[in-house]
C-alpha positions as CSV (number, residue, x, y, z in Angstrom):
1,M,15.8,1.6,-2.6
2,K,12.7,2.4,-4.8
3,I,9.3,2.0,-3.2
4,G,6.1,1.6,-5.2
5,I,2.7,1.5,-3.8
6,A,0.1,-0.7,-5.7
7,G,-3.3,0.7,-4.9
8,V,-3.7,3.8,-2.8
9,G,-6.7,3.3,-0.7
10,G,-6.9,2.3,2.9
11,I,-3.6,0.5,3.2
12,G,-1.7,2.3,0.3
13,S,-2.7,5.9,1.2
14,N,-2.0,5.3,5.1
15,V,1.4,3.6,4.1
16,A,2.2,6.6,2.0
17,V,1.5,9.2,4.5
18,N,3.6,6.8,7.1
19,L,6.7,6.7,4.6
20,V,6.6,10.5,3.8
21,R,6.2,11.5,7.6
22,S,9.1,9.4,8.1
23,G,11.4,11.1,5.5
24,I,10.9,9.0,2.4
25,E,11.5,11.4,-0.3
26,A,10.5,9.3,-3.6
27,L,7.3,7.2,-4.3
28,R,5.6,5.8,-7.3
29,I,1.9,5.2,-6.5
30,V,-0.2,3.4,-9.1
31,D,-4.3,3.1,-8.8
32,F,-6.9,3.8,-11.3
33,D,-9.8,4.7,-8.9
34,R,-11.4,8.0,-7.8
35,V,-12.2,9.2,-4.1
36,E,-15.5,8.3,-2.9
37,A,-17.3,9.6,0.0
38,S,-17.3,6.1,1.5
39,N,-13.4,6.2,1.4
40,L,-12.9,9.1,3.6
41,N,-13.6,7.0,7.0
42,R,-10.2,5.2,6.6
43,Q,-8.1,6.7,3.6
44,F,-5.9,9.8,3.4
45,Y,-8.5,12.0,1.4
46,F,-10.7,14.9,2.1
47,H,-14.4,15.8,1.3
48,D,-13.5,18.3,-1.4
49,Q,-11.4,15.6,-3.2
50,I,-14.4,13.3,-3.9
51,G,-14.5,12.5,-7.6
52,R,-10.9,13.3,-8.2
53,R,-8.3,10.4,-9.2
54,K,-6.8,9.0,-6.0
55,V,-3.0,9.3,-7.3
56,E,-3.7,13.0,-8.1
57,A,-5.4,13.8,-4.7
58,L,-2.8,11.8,-2.8
59,T,-0.1,13.4,-4.5
60,E,-1.4,16.9,-3.5
61,N,-1.9,15.5,0.3
62,L,1.8,14.0,0.3
63,Q,3.2,17.1,-1.0
64,R,1.4,19.5,1.8
65,I,3.5,17.1,4.2
66,R,6.8,17.2,2.2
67,P,6.7,19.8,-0.7
68,N,9.9,18.5,-2.4
69,L,8.6,15.0,-2.3
70,R,9.3,13.2,-5.7
71,I,6.1,11.4,-6.4
72,E,5.4,9.4,-9.9
73,A,1.6,9.1,-10.0
74,V,0.4,6.5,-12.4
75,S,-3.6,6.4,-12.9
76,E,-3.8,3.1,-14.3
77,R,-5.3,-0.3,-13.4
78,I,-2.7,-2.9,-12.4
79,E,-3.4,-6.2,-14.3
80,A,-1.4,-9.2,-15.5
81,G,-0.3,-7.6,-18.6
82,N,1.0,-4.3,-17.3
83,C,1.9,-5.2,-13.6
84,Q,5.7,-5.8,-14.5
85,A,5.8,-2.5,-16.7
86,L,4.3,-0.5,-13.8
87,L,6.2,-1.7,-10.9
88,G,9.0,-4.1,-12.0
89,D,11.8,-1.3,-11.7
90,C,10.6,-1.0,-7.7
91,D,12.9,-2.9,-5.4
92,L,9.8,-3.0,-2.9
93,V,6.2,-2.9,-3.4
94,V,3.4,-2.5,-1.1
95,E,0.3,-4.3,-2.3
96,G,-2.7,-2.2,-1.3
97,L,-5.2,-3.8,-3.8
98,D,-9.0,-4.6,-2.9
99,R,-9.5,-8.0,-4.6
100,Q,-8.0,-11.1,-3.9
101,A,-7.3,-12.0,-7.4
102,D,-5.5,-8.9,-8.0
103,K,-3.5,-9.4,-4.8
104,K,-2.6,-12.7,-5.7
105,M,-1.6,-11.8,-9.6
106,L,0.6,-9.1,-8.0
107,I,2.4,-11.3,-5.7
108,E,2.9,-14.2,-8.4
109,T,4.1,-11.6,-10.7
110,L,6.5,-9.8,-8.6
111,G,7.2,-11.7,-5.4
112,N,10.0,-13.7,-6.8
113,T,12.3,-10.9,-7.7
114,R,11.5,-8.1,-5.3
115,I,10.1,-7.2,-1.9
116,V,6.6,-7.2,-1.7
117,I,4.7,-6.1,1.6
118,S,0.9,-7.2,1.3
119,A,-2.2,-7.2,3.7
120,C,-4.7,-10.0,4.3
121,G,-7.6,-9.7,6.9
122,I,-7.8,-6.1,7.5
123,A,-11.6,-5.8,8.1
124,G,-13.5,-5.8,11.5
125,F,-12.4,-4.0,14.8
126,E,-10.2,-6.6,16.6
127,L,-6.5,-6.0,16.7
128,D,-5.3,-8.8,18.9
129,A,-4.8,-11.2,15.9
130,I,-2.9,-8.9,13.6
131,D,0.4,-11.0,12.8
132,V,3.3,-11.1,10.1
133,R,4.0,-13.9,7.8
134,R,6.9,-14.3,5.6
135,L,6.8,-16.3,2.3
136,G,9.8,-15.7,0.5
137,H,10.4,-12.2,-0.8
138,C,6.8,-11.4,0.5
139,W,5.7,-10.4,3.8
140,I,1.8,-10.5,4.7
141,V,0.1,-8.5,7.5
142,G,-3.3,-8.9,9.0
143,D,-5.5,-11.2,10.8
144,F,-5.5,-13.9,7.8
145,I,-9.2,-14.2,8.5
146,T,-11.6,-11.0,8.5
147,D,-12.3,-9.9,4.9
148,C,-14.4,-6.9,4.1
149,I,-17.1,-9.0,2.8
150,Q,-17.5,-10.6,6.4
151,A,-17.1,-7.3,8.4
152,P,-16.9,-3.4,7.8
153,L,-13.5,-1.6,7.4
154,Y,-12.6,0.7,10.6
155,A,-9.9,3.2,10.5
156,H,-8.0,1.9,13.4
157,K,-7.5,-1.4,12.2
158,V,-6.7,-0.5,8.4
159,V,-3.9,2.1,10.1
160,T,-2.7,-0.6,12.4
161,V,-2.1,-2.8,9.4
162,A,-0.5,-0.1,7.7
163,N,1.7,0.8,10.5
164,Y,2.9,-2.7,10.6
165,M,3.7,-2.7,7.0
166,T,5.5,0.7,7.3
167,R,7.7,-1.2,9.9
168,L,8.5,-3.8,7.6
169,I,9.4,-1.5,4.7
170,F,12.0,0.3,6.8
171,Q,13.3,-3.0,8.2
172,Q,13.8,-4.1,4.6
173,R,15.3,-0.3,3.8
174,S,17.8,-0.5,6.7
175,C,19.3,-3.9,5.3
176,Y,19.0,-3.4,1.7
177,G,21.7,-4.9,-0.1
178,N,23.1,-6.4,3.1
179,C,20.3,-8.9,4.1
180,K,20.0,-12.4,2.8
181,Q,16.4,-13.1,1.3
């Protein structure tokens, strides 16, 4: 199963760490952004990486965990015009994008033909309302209410959502080709 990660901020970088630490040996990561100081409280980057492209810094960090990791790092903004080309050959895509419009575009572009694991409502500090919903080939994790416009992003909640998402990936991976969608 080929796994792609669209956006390697709080959700994407933490899911990537979980996958690599759990034995995944190949990933494609796609993001256009650079590491900022404000990312360090919840993303898998370090102070000396501020200013670097996220895909380059994350590749370096993941290969420190698993030196033989095969990683395709694509430094490009995912848009409607290139989404299919960047991620269309992945069997499963982790959606870790910031903007609601981008999330919607990715799910609409890829969600009918491949598995998409997405997040919605990852801000704030409350964990009790985190849930999983399924819409066709798409699974969405979060509290479905608390947006980062309404509340700050805290590491413990972002990582918890990423952990739920990782569990879903392994469930899909274990039945890949054998489960009815």
